[in-house]
MARKOL-916428 format. One record per residue: residue in three letters; y, x, z of N, C-alpha, C in turn. Coordinates in Angstrom, 1 decimal. Example, Ala and Ser with C-alpha at 12.3 -4.5 7.8 and 13.67 -1.06 7.14 Angstrom:
BEGIN
+--------+--------+--------+--------+--------+--------+--------+--------+--------+--------+
: residu :    nyy :    nxx :    nzz :   cayy :   caxx :   cazz :    cyy :    cxx :    czz :
+--------+--------+--------+--------+--------+--------+--------+--------+--------+--------+
:    ala :   -5.7 :   13.2 :    7.8 :   -4.5 :   12.3 :    7.8 :   -3.3 :   13.2 :    7.8 :
:    ser :   -2.2 :   12.8 :    7.1 :   -1.1 :   13.7 :    7.1 :    0.0 :   12.9 :    7.9 :
+--------+--------+--------+--------+--------+--------+--------+--------+--------+--------+
//
This chain:
BEGIN
+--------+--------+--------+--------+--------+--------+--------+--------+--------+--------+
: residu :    nyy :    nxx :    nzz :   cayy :   caxx :   cazz :    cyy :    cxx :    czz :
+--------+--------+--------+--------+--------+--------+--------+--------+--------+--------+
:    met :   25.2 :    1.0 :   10.4 :   24.2 :   -0.1 :   10.7 :   22.8 :    0.6 :   11.0 :
:    ser :   22.3 :    0.2 :   12.1 :   20.9 :    0.7 :   12.4 :   19.9 :   -0.3 :   12.1 :
:    cys :   18.7 :    0.1 :   11.6 :   17.7 :   -0.8 :   11.2 :   16.8 :   -1.1 :   12.4 :
:    thr :   16.6 :   -2.4 :   12.6 :   15.7 :   -2.8 :   13.7 :   14.4 :   -3.3 :   13.2 :
:    glu :   14.2 :   -3.5 :   11.9 :   13.0 :   -4.1 :   11.3 :   12.7 :   -3.4 :   10.0 :
:    tyr :   11.4 :   -3.3 :    9.7 :   11.0 :   -2.7 :    8.5 :   10.0 :   -3.6 :    7.7 :
:    leu :   10.0 :   -3.5 :    6.4 :    9.0 :   -4.2 :    5.6 :    7.9 :   -3.2 :    5.2 :
:    val :    6.7 :   -3.5 :    5.7 :    5.6 :   -2.7 :    5.4 :    4.8 :   -3.3 :    4.3 :
:    thr :    4.5 :   -2.6 :    3.2 :    3.7 :   -3.1 :    2.1 :    2.4 :   -2.2 :    2.0 :
:    leu :    1.3 :   -2.9 :    1.9 :    0.0 :   -2.2 :    1.7 :   -0.7 :   -2.7 :    0.4 :
:    asn :   -1.2 :   -1.8 :   -0.4 :   -2.0 :   -2.2 :   -1.5 :   -3.4 :   -1.7 :   -1.2 :
:    ile :   -4.3 :   -2.6 :   -1.1 :   -5.7 :   -2.3 :   -0.7 :   -6.7 :   -2.7 :   -1.7 :
:    pro :   -7.9 :   -2.0 :   -1.7 :   -9.0 :   -2.5 :   -2.5 :   -9.5 :   -3.9 :   -2.0 :
:    pro :   -9.9 :   -4.8 :   -2.9 :  -10.3 :   -6.1 :   -2.5 :  -11.5 :   -6.1 :   -1.5 :
:    ser :  -12.3 :   -5.0 :   -1.6 :  -13.4 :   -4.9 :   -0.6 :  -13.0 :   -4.8 :    0.8 :
:    leu :  -11.8 :   -4.4 :    1.1 :  -11.2 :   -4.3 :    2.4 :  -10.4 :   -5.5 :    2.9 :
:    glu :  -10.3 :   -6.5 :    2.1 :   -9.4 :   -7.6 :    2.4 :   -9.7 :   -8.3 :    3.7 :
:    glu :  -10.9 :   -8.6 :    4.0 :  -11.3 :   -9.3 :    5.2 :  -11.1 :   -8.4 :    6.4 :
:    met :  -11.5 :   -7.2 :    6.3 :  -11.3 :   -6.2 :    7.4 :   -9.8 :   -6.0 :    7.7 :
:    met :   -8.9 :   -6.0 :    6.7 :   -7.5 :   -5.9 :    6.9 :   -6.9 :   -7.1 :    7.6 :
:    val :   -7.4 :   -8.3 :    7.1 :   -6.9 :   -9.5 :    7.7 :   -7.2 :   -9.5 :    9.2 :
:    asp :   -8.5 :   -9.2 :    9.5 :   -8.9 :   -9.2 :   10.9 :   -8.1 :   -8.2 :   11.7 :
:    asn :   -7.8 :   -7.0 :   11.1 :   -7.1 :   -6.0 :   11.8 :   -5.6 :   -6.4 :   12.1 :
:    leu :   -5.0 :   -7.0 :   11.1 :   -3.6 :   -7.4 :   11.2 :   -3.4 :   -8.7 :   12.1 :
:    leu :   -4.4 :   -9.5 :   12.1 :   -4.4 :  -10.7 :   13.0 :   -4.4 :  -10.3 :   14.5 :
:    met :   -5.0 :   -9.2 :   14.8 :   -5.0 :   -8.7 :   16.2 :   -3.7 :   -8.2 :   16.7 :
:    leu :   -2.8 :   -7.9 :   15.8 :   -1.5 :   -7.4 :   16.2 :   -0.6 :   -8.6 :   16.7 :
:    glu :    0.2 :   -8.3 :   17.7 :    1.1 :   -9.3 :   18.2 :    2.4 :   -9.1 :   17.4 :
:    thr :    2.7 :  -10.0 :   16.4 :    3.9 :  -10.0 :   15.7 :    4.4 :  -11.4 :   15.5 :
:    glu :    5.7 :  -11.6 :   15.6 :    6.3 :  -12.9 :   15.5 :    6.4 :  -13.4 :   14.0 :
:    his :    6.3 :  -12.5 :   13.1 :    6.5 :  -12.8 :   11.7 :    5.2 :  -13.1 :   10.9 :
:    gly :    4.1 :  -12.6 :   11.4 :    2.9 :  -12.8 :   10.7 :    2.9 :  -11.8 :    9.5 :
:    phe :    2.1 :  -12.2 :    8.5 :    2.1 :  -11.3 :    7.3 :    1.7 :  -12.2 :    6.1 :
:    ser :    1.9 :  -11.7 :    4.9 :    1.5 :  -12.3 :    3.6 :    0.5 :  -11.5 :    2.9 :
:    ser :   -0.3 :  -12.1 :    2.1 :   -1.2 :  -11.3 :    1.2 :   -1.4 :  -12.1 :   -0.1 :
:    phe :   -1.5 :  -11.3 :   -1.1 :   -1.7 :  -11.9 :   -2.5 :   -2.3 :  -10.9 :   -3.4 :
:    pro :   -3.0 :  -11.4 :   -4.4 :   -3.6 :  -10.5 :   -5.4 :   -2.6 :   -9.9 :   -6.3 :
:    ile :   -2.8 :   -8.7 :   -6.7 :   -1.9 :   -8.0 :   -7.7 :   -2.7 :   -7.2 :   -8.7 :
:    ser :   -2.1 :   -6.8 :   -9.7 :   -2.7 :   -5.8 :  -10.7 :   -1.9 :   -4.5 :  -10.5 :
:    ala :   -2.7 :   -3.5 :  -10.1 :   -2.0 :   -2.2 :   -9.9 :   -2.2 :   -1.4 :  -11.2 :
:    his :   -1.1 :   -0.7 :  -11.6 :   -1.1 :    0.1 :  -12.8 :   -0.8 :    1.6 :  -12.4 :
:    his :   -1.6 :    2.5 :  -12.8 :   -1.3 :    3.9 :  -12.4 :   -1.8 :    4.8 :  -13.4 :
:    tyr :   -1.2 :    6.0 :  -13.6 :   -1.6 :    6.9 :  -14.6 :   -2.9 :    7.6 :  -14.3 :
:    asp :   -3.3 :    7.7 :  -13.0 :   -4.5 :    8.3 :  -12.6 :   -5.6 :    7.3 :  -12.6 :
:    asn :   -6.6 :    7.4 :  -13.5 :   -7.6 :    6.4 :  -13.6 :   -8.9 :    6.8 :  -12.8 :
:    lys :   -8.7 :    7.7 :  -11.9 :   -9.9 :    8.1 :  -11.1 :  -10.4 :    6.9 :  -10.3 :
:    gly :  -11.7 :    6.6 :  -10.3 :  -12.3 :    5.5 :   -9.5 :  -12.2 :    4.2 :  -10.2 :
:    leu :  -11.6 :    4.1 :  -11.4 :  -11.5 :    2.9 :  -12.1 :  -12.8 :    2.6 :  -12.9 :
:    ser :  -13.2 :    1.3 :  -12.9 :  -14.4 :    0.9 :  -13.7 :  -14.0 :    1.0 :  -15.2 :
:    leu :  -15.0 :    0.9 :  -16.1 :  -14.7 :    1.0 :  -17.5 :  -13.8 :   -0.1 :  -17.9 :
:    ala :  -14.0 :   -1.3 :  -17.4 :  -13.2 :   -2.5 :  -17.8 :  -11.7 :   -2.2 :  -17.3 :
:    glu :  -11.6 :   -1.7 :  -16.1 :  -10.2 :   -1.4 :  -15.6 :   -9.5 :   -0.3 :  -16.4 :
:    gln :  -10.3 :    0.7 :  -16.9 :   -9.7 :    1.7 :  -17.8 :   -9.3 :    1.1 :  -19.1 :
:    val :  -10.0 :    0.2 :  -19.6 :   -9.7 :   -0.4 :  -20.9 :   -8.4 :   -1.3 :  -20.8 :
:    thr :   -8.4 :   -2.1 :  -19.7 :   -7.3 :   -3.0 :  -19.5 :   -6.0 :   -2.3 :  -18.9 :
:    gly :   -6.2 :   -1.2 :  -18.3 :   -5.1 :   -0.5 :  -17.7 :   -4.6 :   -1.0 :  -16.4 :
:    arg :   -5.4 :   -1.8 :  -15.7 :   -5.0 :   -2.4 :  -14.5 :   -6.2 :   -2.4 :  -13.5 :
:    gln :   -5.9 :   -2.4 :  -12.2 :   -6.9 :   -2.4 :  -11.2 :   -6.5 :   -3.5 :  -10.2 :
:    arg :   -7.5 :   -4.3 :   -9.9 :   -7.2 :   -5.4 :   -8.9 :   -7.0 :   -4.8 :   -7.5 :
:    arg :   -6.0 :   -5.3 :   -6.9 :   -5.7 :   -4.9 :   -5.5 :   -5.2 :   -6.2 :   -4.7 :
:    ile :   -5.2 :   -6.1 :   -3.4 :   -4.6 :   -7.1 :   -2.6 :   -3.4 :   -6.5 :   -1.9 :
:    arg :   -2.3 :   -7.1 :   -2.0 :   -1.1 :   -6.6 :   -1.4 :   -0.8 :   -7.4 :   -0.1 :
:    phe :   -0.6 :   -6.7 :    1.0 :   -0.2 :   -7.3 :    2.3 :    1.3 :   -6.8 :    2.5 :
:    gln :    2.1 :   -7.7 :    3.0 :    3.5 :   -7.4 :    3.4 :    3.7 :   -8.1 :    4.8 :
:    met :    4.5 :   -7.3 :    5.6 :    4.8 :   -7.8 :    6.9 :    6.1 :   -7.2 :    7.4 :
:    tyr :    6.9 :   -7.9 :    8.2 :    8.0 :   -7.4 :    8.9 :    7.5 :   -6.8 :   10.2 :
:    val :    8.0 :   -5.6 :   10.5 :    7.6 :   -4.9 :   11.7 :    8.8 :   -4.4 :   12.4 :
:    pro :    9.0 :   -4.7 :   13.7 :   10.1 :   -4.2 :   14.5 :   10.0 :   -2.7 :   14.6 :
:    val :   11.1 :   -2.0 :   14.7 :   11.1 :   -0.5 :   14.6 :   10.2 :    0.1 :   15.7 :
:    gln :   10.2 :   -0.6 :   16.9 :    9.4 :    0.0 :   18.0 :    7.9 :   -0.2 :   17.8 :
:    glu :    7.5 :   -1.1 :   16.9 :    6.0 :   -1.3 :   16.7 :    5.5 :   -0.6 :   15.5 :
:    leu :    6.4 :    0.0 :   14.7 :    6.0 :    0.7 :   13.4 :    5.0 :    1.9 :   13.7 :
:    pro :    5.4 :    2.8 :   14.6 :    4.4 :    3.9 :   14.8 :    3.0 :    3.5 :   15.2 :
:    ala :    2.9 :    2.5 :   16.0 :    1.6 :    2.0 :   16.5 :    0.8 :    1.4 :   15.3 :
:    leu :    1.5 :    0.6 :   14.5 :    0.8 :    0.0 :   13.3 :    0.3 :    1.1 :   12.4 :
:    leu :    1.2 :    2.1 :   12.0 :    0.7 :    3.1 :   11.1 :   -0.4 :    4.0 :   11.7 :
:    glu :   -0.4 :    4.2 :   13.0 :   -1.4 :    5.0 :   13.6 :   -2.8 :    4.2 :   13.5 :
:    gln :   -2.7 :    2.9 :   13.8 :   -3.9 :    2.0 :   13.8 :   -4.5 :    2.0 :   12.4 :
:    leu :   -3.6 :    1.8 :   11.4 :   -4.1 :    1.8 :   10.0 :   -4.7 :    3.1 :    9.6 :
:    his :   -4.1 :    4.2 :    9.9 :   -4.7 :    5.5 :    9.6 :   -6.1 :    5.7 :   10.3 :
:    arg :   -6.2 :    5.2 :   11.5 :   -7.4 :    5.4 :   12.3 :   -8.5 :    4.5 :   11.7 :
:    glu :   -8.2 :    3.2 :   11.4 :   -9.2 :    2.2 :   10.9 :   -9.6 :    2.4 :    9.5 :
:    phe :   -8.6 :    2.9 :    8.6 :   -8.9 :    2.9 :    7.2 :   -8.7 :    4.3 :    6.6 :
:    ser :   -8.9 :    5.3 :    7.3 :   -8.8 :    6.7 :    6.8 :   -9.7 :    6.9 :    5.6 :
:    gly :   -9.2 :    7.5 :    4.6 :   -9.9 :    7.8 :    3.4 :  -10.2 :    6.6 :    2.5 :
:    ser :   -9.7 :    5.5 :    2.7 :  -10.0 :    4.3 :    1.9 :   -9.1 :    4.1 :    0.7 :
:    gly :   -8.1 :    4.9 :    0.5 :   -7.3 :    4.9 :   -0.7 :   -6.2 :    3.8 :   -0.6 :
:    ile :   -5.9 :    3.3 :    0.6 :   -4.8 :    2.4 :    0.7 :   -3.5 :    3.0 :    0.4 :
:    gln :   -2.7 :    2.4 :   -0.4 :   -1.3 :    2.8 :   -0.7 :   -0.4 :    2.0 :    0.3 :
:    tyr :    0.6 :    2.7 :    0.8 :    1.6 :    1.9 :    1.7 :    3.0 :    2.5 :    1.5 :
:    trp :    3.9 :    1.7 :    1.8 :    5.3 :    2.1 :    1.9 :    6.0 :    1.3 :    2.9 :
:    val :    7.1 :    1.8 :    3.4 :    7.9 :    1.2 :    4.5 :    9.4 :    1.2 :    4.1 :
:    leu :   10.0 :    0.1 :    4.1 :   11.4 :   -0.1 :    3.7 :   12.2 :   -0.7 :    4.8 :
:    pro :   13.4 :   -0.3 :    5.0 :   14.3 :   -0.9 :    6.0 :   14.7 :   -2.3 :    5.6 :
:    val :   14.7 :   -3.2 :    6.5 :   15.1 :   -4.6 :    6.2 :   16.6 :   -4.7 :    6.6 :
:    ile :   17.4 :   -5.0 :    5.6 :   18.9 :   -5.1 :    5.8 :   19.2 :   -6.4 :    6.3 :
:    asp :   18.6 :   -7.4 :    5.9 :   18.8 :   -8.8 :    6.3 :   17.6 :   -9.7 :    6.1 :
:    ser :   17.4 :  -10.6 :    6.9 :   16.3 :  -11.6 :    6.8 :   16.7 :  -12.9 :    7.5 :
:    gly :   16.0 :  -14.0 :    7.2 :   16.3 :  -15.2 :    7.8 :   15.6 :  -16.3 :    7.1 :
:    val :   15.9 :  -17.6 :    7.5 :   15.3 :  -18.8 :    6.9 :   16.5 :  -19.6 :    6.3 :
:    ile :   16.3 :  -20.0 :    5.1 :   17.3 :  -20.8 :    4.4 :   16.8 :  -22.2 :    4.2 :
+--------+--------+--------+--------+--------+--------+--------+--------+--------+--------+
//
């Protein structure tokens, strides 16, 4: 089975939310994207505020989108170009199945 679509997940600082929304809205994609607030937990507390260190969590915004295999390299290149050094975590997973129920 070959994968034709990927699920891209981004965890970004809240300060970049509007910039990321604008950036992703410029992409031509039939699926759109989702965003929602999350609490990130990580052993490395570099860059955390005192309150975040005490609570053990950092506020982030998660974006998720389905991306066709042929569009994935351009998306990742654009994100690296626009957000280099911003500390965005991302991962890409193959989509085995999707649809509407």
